[in-house]
C-alpha positions as CSV (number, residue, x, y, z in Angstrom):
1,M,-0.2,0.1,0.0
2,V,1.4,3.3,-1.0
3,E,-0.4,6.7,0.2
4,I,-0.4,9.1,-2.9
5,R,-0.1,12.5,-0.8
6,T,2.0,14.7,-3.1
7,V,3.9,14.6,-6.7
8,A,6.4,12.9,-5.1
9,D,4.8,10.0,-4.1
10,V,3.7,9.4,-8.1
11,P,5.2,6.7,-9.0
12,N,8.4,7.2,-12.2
13,V,7.1,7.3,-15.5
14,A,10.6,6.6,-17.0
15,S,10.5,2.9,-15.6
16,D,7.7,2.5,-17.5
17,A,9.7,3.4,-21.0
18,P,9.7,1.1,-23.5
19,A,13.1,-1.6,-23.3
20,V,14.9,-0.5,-26.5
21,A,18.0,-1.1,-24.8
22,A,17.2,-4.7,-24.7
23,L,17.9,-4.8,-28.4
24,P,21.5,-5.7,-29.6
25,E,23.0,-2.3,-31.3
26,L,24.3,-3.1,-34.4
27,A,26.7,-0.9,-36.6
28,P,24.6,-0.3,-40.4
29,P,26.4,-2.8,-42.8
30,P,27.0,-1.6,-46.5
31,T,24.1,-1.1,-48.2
32,D,25.9,-3.6,-50.7
33,M,26.2,-5.9,-48.8
34,I,25.8,-9.5,-50.3
35,G,24.1,-12.7,-48.6
36,P,22.3,-15.8,-49.5
37,G,19.3,-15.3,-51.6
38,D,20.7,-12.4,-53.4
39,V,20.6,-12.5,-56.7
40,L,23.6,-10.1,-59.4
41,D,23.8,-9.0,-62.2
42,I,27.3,-9.5,-63.9
43,N,28.6,-7.9,-66.8
44,I,32.2,-8.5,-68.1
45,Y,33.7,-6.3,-70.3
46,E,36.3,-6.8,-72.7
47,A,38.9,-5.3,-75.1
48,G,41.2,-7.4,-77.7
49,V,40.9,-10.5,-78.0
50,T,37.6,-11.7,-75.5
51,L,37.0,-14.5,-73.4
52,F,33.1,-14.2,-73.7
53,S,32.9,-12.9,-77.3
54,D,29.9,-13.8,-78.3
55,R,31.0,-13.3,-81.7
56,G,31.3,-16.5,-84.5
57,G,35.2,-17.2,-85.9
58,A,37.6,-20.2,-86.2
59,G,40.1,-19.6,-83.5
60,A,41.9,-16.6,-81.9
61,A,42.5,-15.3,-85.1
62,N,39.8,-14.4,-86.1
63,Q,39.2,-12.9,-82.9
64,V,42.2,-11.0,-83.4
65,A,41.3,-9.5,-87.1
66,A,38.1,-8.5,-85.6
67,A,37.1,-5.1,-84.5
68,P,39.0,-4.0,-81.4
69,G,36.2,-2.0,-79.6
70,V,35.2,-3.2,-76.3
71,Q,32.8,-5.7,-75.7
72,V,30.2,-6.5,-73.0
73,Q,29.2,-10.0,-71.8
74,K,26.0,-9.9,-69.5
75,L,26.1,-13.2,-67.5
76,P,22.6,-14.9,-66.7
77,P,21.4,-13.6,-63.0
78,T,23.4,-15.2,-61.0
79,R,21.4,-16.4,-57.5
80,V,23.9,-16.6,-54.4
81,D,23.2,-20.1,-52.9
82,D,22.7,-21.1,-49.0
83,A,26.4,-21.9,-48.8
84,G,27.3,-18.4,-49.6
85,T,28.7,-18.7,-53.2
86,I,28.6,-18.3,-56.7
87,T,29.5,-19.6,-60.0
88,I,31.6,-17.6,-62.7
89,P,32.9,-19.3,-65.8
90,Y,36.4,-19.5,-66.2
91,A,37.0,-18.1,-63.0
92,G,34.8,-21.2,-60.9
93,T,32.9,-20.9,-57.2
94,L,33.7,-17.6,-55.2
95,H,32.6,-17.4,-51.6
96,V,30.8,-14.0,-51.8
97,T,28.5,-13.6,-48.3
98,G,29.6,-10.7,-46.6
99,T,31.5,-9.0,-49.5
100,T,30.3,-5.7,-51.0
101,T,29.4,-5.3,-54.6
102,G,33.1,-4.1,-55.4
103,Q,35.0,-7.2,-53.7
104,V,33.3,-9.3,-55.7
105,E,34.2,-7.3,-59.1
106,A,37.6,-7.3,-57.6
107,M,37.5,-11.3,-56.8
108,I,36.2,-11.7,-60.6
109,R,38.5,-9.5,-62.1
110,N,41.2,-11.3,-60.6
111,S,40.1,-14.6,-61.2
112,L,39.4,-13.8,-65.2
113,R,43.0,-11.8,-65.3
114,R,45.3,-14.4,-66.8
115,L,42.5,-15.7,-69.2
116,S,41.4,-12.3,-70.4
117,Q,42.9,-9.2,-71.8
118,N,42.4,-6.3,-68.8
119,P,38.4,-7.5,-68.1
120,Q,36.5,-4.9,-66.2
121,V,33.6,-6.6,-63.9
122,L,30.5,-4.5,-63.1
123,V,28.5,-5.9,-60.3
124,T,25.1,-4.9,-59.3
125,L,22.3,-5.9,-56.9
126,S,19.2,-7.2,-58.9
127,Q,17.2,-8.9,-56.2
128,T,18.3,-8.1,-52.8
129,I,17.3,-10.1,-49.6
130,T,20.0,-9.4,-47.1
131,N,19.5,-5.7,-46.9
132,S,15.7,-5.9,-46.1
133,I,13.2,-6.3,-43.3
134,I,10.3,-8.0,-43.1
135,V,6.7,-5.7,-41.9
136,G,3.4,-7.0,-41.3
137,G,0.6,-6.4,-39.3
138,E,-1.9,-3.4,-39.2
139,V,0.4,-1.7,-42.6
140,A,-1.2,-0.8,-45.7
141,K,1.6,-2.7,-47.6
142,P,3.1,-5.5,-45.4
143,G,6.0,-7.4,-46.4
144,R,9.4,-7.4,-47.2
145,L,11.0,-3.8,-47.5
146,V,14.5,-2.9,-48.9
147,L,16.8,-0.9,-46.7
148,Q,18.1,2.1,-49.3
149,T,20.4,3.5,-46.6
150,N,20.6,1.4,-43.4
151,R,19.7,4.5,-42.0
152,E,16.0,4.4,-41.3
153,T,14.5,4.5,-38.1
154,L,11.4,2.3,-37.0
155,S,8.8,5.2,-38.4
156,D,11.0,5.7,-41.4
157,V,9.6,1.9,-41.7
158,I,6.2,2.7,-41.3
159,A,6.1,5.2,-43.7
160,L,7.6,3.4,-46.2
161,A,5.2,0.5,-45.8
162,G,2.6,2.9,-46.4
163,G,1.8,3.6,-43.3
164,Y,-0.5,2.1,-40.7
165,R,-4.4,0.9,-40.1
166,G,-6.2,2.5,-37.3
167,N,-5.4,4.6,-34.5
168,A,-1.5,5.1,-33.4
169,K,-2.6,5.0,-30.0
170,D,-4.0,1.7,-29.9
171,L,-1.3,0.1,-31.5
172,T,1.7,-1.5,-30.8
173,L,5.1,-2.2,-32.6
174,R,6.9,-5.5,-31.7
175,I,10.1,-6.0,-33.0
176,V,12.1,-8.9,-33.2
177,R,16.1,-8.7,-33.9
178,G,18.5,-11.1,-33.2
179,G,15.9,-13.7,-31.2
180,R,14.8,-10.5,-28.9
181,S,11.2,-9.2,-29.1
182,V,10.2,-5.7,-27.8
183,D,7.1,-4.2,-27.7
184,L,6.7,-0.3,-28.2
185,R,3.6,1.8,-28.6
186,V,3.6,3.6,-32.1
187,N,2.6,7.0,-29.7
188,D,5.6,6.5,-27.9
189,L,8.5,7.1,-31.2
190,A,6.5,10.4,-31.9
191,E,6.7,11.3,-27.9
192,N,10.0,9.7,-27.1
193,P,12.6,9.9,-29.9
194,S,14.9,8.0,-28.0
195,S,12.8,5.1,-28.6
196,D,12.7,5.7,-32.4
197,I,15.9,3.5,-33.2
198,R,17.1,2.2,-36.5
199,A,16.0,-0.6,-37.9
200,Y,18.9,-3.5,-39.3
201,P,18.4,-5.5,-42.2
202,G,17.0,-9.0,-40.8
203,D,14.7,-7.2,-38.3
204,R,10.8,-8.3,-38.1
205,L,8.5,-6.0,-37.6
206,M,5.0,-6.1,-36.5
207,L,2.0,-3.7,-35.9
208,I,-0.3,-5.4,-33.3
209,N,-3.9,-3.9,-32.6
210,N,-3.9,-3.6,-29.2
211,P,-5.8,-1.1,-27.6
212,R,-4.7,-0.1,-23.8
213,T,-7.9,-0.3,-21.3
214,Y,-8.2,0.2,-17.2
215,S,-11.3,-1.3,-15.4
216,V,-13.2,0.0,-12.8
217,L,-14.9,-1.3,-9.5
218,G,-16.4,-0.8,-6.6
219,A,-18.9,1.7,-5.6
220,S,-18.5,3.9,-8.7
221,G,-20.5,5.6,-11.0
222,R,-20.1,3.2,-13.7
223,V,-18.2,-0.3,-13.8
224,E,-16.9,-1.7,-16.8
225,Q,-13.6,-1.9,-18.9
226,I,-12.6,1.7,-20.3
227,P,-10.9,2.2,-23.4
228,F,-7.8,4.8,-23.4
229,G,-9.1,7.7,-24.8
230,R,-6.0,9.3,-25.5
231,S,-1.9,8.1,-26.0
232,S,-1.9,9.7,-22.0
233,V,-4.4,9.4,-19.7
234,S,-4.3,10.4,-16.4
235,L,-5.6,9.3,-12.7
236,A,-7.3,12.1,-12.6
237,E,-9.2,11.6,-16.3
238,A,-9.8,8.1,-15.3
239,I,-11.7,9.0,-12.3
240,A,-13.9,11.4,-14.2
241,T,-14.7,9.3,-16.8
242,A,-15.9,6.5,-14.3
243,G,-18.4,8.9,-12.6
244,G,-16.4,9.2,-9.5
245,A,-17.6,7.7,-6.3
246,N,-20.8,6.7,-6.4
247,P,-23.0,9.5,-4.2
248,S,-25.0,6.8,-2.4
249,L,-22.4,4.1,-2.0
250,G,-18.8,5.5,-2.9
251,D,-16.3,7.2,0.0
252,P,-13.9,9.4,-1.9
253,A,-11.4,9.0,0.8
254,A,-10.8,5.2,-0.2
255,I,-9.7,4.9,-4.2
256,F,-7.4,2.6,-5.0
257,L,-5.0,2.1,-8.3
258,L,-4.2,-1.3,-8.2
259,R,-1.1,-2.4,-10.8
260,Y,1.9,-4.7,-11.1
261,V,5.5,-3.2,-11.0
262,R,8.9,-4.9,-12.0
263,D,11.0,-4.5,-9.5
264,E,15.0,-4.3,-9.9
265,R,14.9,-8.4,-10.5
266,G,12.4,-8.2,-13.2
267,N,9.8,-10.1,-11.1
268,D,6.3,-8.3,-11.2
269,V,5.2,-6.8,-7.7
270,P,1.8,-5.8,-7.2
271,M,1.1,-2.6,-5.9
272,V,-1.6,-0.6,-4.1
273,Y,-2.2,3.1,-4.4
274,H,-4.2,4.8,-2.0
275,L,-5.6,8.7,-3.1
276,N,-8.0,10.3,-0.9
277,M,-10.0,12.9,-2.9
278,M,-11.2,14.5,-0.1
279,K,-8.3,16.7,0.3
280,A,-8.4,19.5,-2.5
281,G,-4.1,18.7,-3.0
282,T,-5.1,15.1,-4.1
283,Y,-6.6,16.5,-7.4
284,F,-3.5,18.3,-8.3
285,V,-1.6,14.9,-7.6
286,A,-4.1,12.9,-9.5
287,Q,-3.6,15.4,-12.4
288,R,0.3,14.1,-12.6
289,F,-0.6,10.4,-11.8
290,P,-0.3,8.2,-15.5
291,M,-2.6,5.6,-15.9
292,R,-0.9,2.4,-17.1
293,D,-2.6,-0.9,-19.5
294,K,-4.7,-2.9,-17.5
295,D,-4.4,-0.8,-14.5
296,V,-7.5,-1.2,-11.9
297,L,-9.0,1.4,-10.4
298,Y,-11.2,0.6,-7.0
299,F,-13.6,2.8,-5.6
300,G,-14.3,1.7,-1.5
301,N,-18.0,1.5,0.2
302,A,-18.2,4.0,2.4
303,A,-18.7,2.6,6.3
304,A,-21.4,5.4,6.6
305,N,-23.6,4.3,3.9
306,Q,-23.9,0.4,5.2
307,P,-27.2,1.1,7.1
308,S,-29.0,2.3,4.2
309,K,-27.9,-1.0,2.2
310,V,-29.2,-2.6,5.0
311,I,-32.4,-1.2,4.5
312,Q,-32.3,-1.1,0.7
313,L,-32.0,-4.9,1.2
314,I,-35.1,-5.0,3.9
315,S,-37.2,-3.1,1.4
316,Q,-36.6,-5.5,-1.8
317,L,-37.4,-8.5,0.6
318,F,-40.8,-6.7,1.7
319,A,-41.5,-4.6,-1.1
320,P,-44.4,-7.5,-2.6
321,L,-45.9,-8.7,0.7
322,L,-46.8,-4.5,0.8
323,T,-48.0,-4.3,-2.7
324,V,-50.3,-7.2,-1.8
325,T,-51.5,-5.7,1.4
326,S,-51.9,-2.2,-0.2
327,G,-54.1,-3.8,-2.9
328,I,-56.5,-5.5,-0.7
329,Q,-56.7,-2.5,1.4
330,A,-57.8,-1.1,-1.3
331,L,-60.7,-3.8,-2.9
332,K,-62.0,-2.9,0.8
333,N,-62.2,0.7,0.0
């Protein structure tokens, strides 16, 4: 039980911030990094006696007599296999996983140097798998998204996926990276810029429709589960939305907020916060007390109202008898 009398008694909101630090911090890789599944376009430029020329001829002598201009040979699209290798005619099998397109160009050029006269190689990524992420859930265009600069933040990825569907206050962004998962509220990306971290190739992002609610119980004006009207709701607003304490049964001095709080060891500990709304200062404190998802707001019963509840119960029990008696008396009259 925690008595809330001043603003200093209000629980720290910083402890409830999304734990983006749980995700591994990785340096952005080059945008032309190659990995399994990528498809490469390879063009080989040759001058003089060409190795990949498609011109007809009866041997090297005919090729020497041919036009001395530079010729280019475009190889069929080459996919990097699961072992991270590609096969190039006359160059053999090359391991390209973890290298850039410029490094692959140098590898092919060095392999052909003794077979062709000063070959020049141009390698580009036709289909990118390594430098991409998967985006799903409540977005306009779910699927695979290629990171063009590797500087895109989480909010940038949502925008590139066509934006979110629904209300931002009801959406949770789940990020899976390196076997770890973190949930962020979409509104937190705008309200807390430090949470808007960079996306990393291989991330999986899922936008989930997960409205936040709190429950109202006890002697209140209404007993129900109430959704958050905005991204942040104070305790004073929650009490007002619930209709306050019931004038006939409730006790404004006995308002309790129940929630689980995670301690230093990572265990969930049940906490009860008590507010006495009969004191004027508590109204100002309640405006600084932020509500959290799945909070329970309980309004206690007034001790002075217990006799009235007994009278109501007795009146309900004897109401049918009084009705019959009144009817008989009316017939006699």
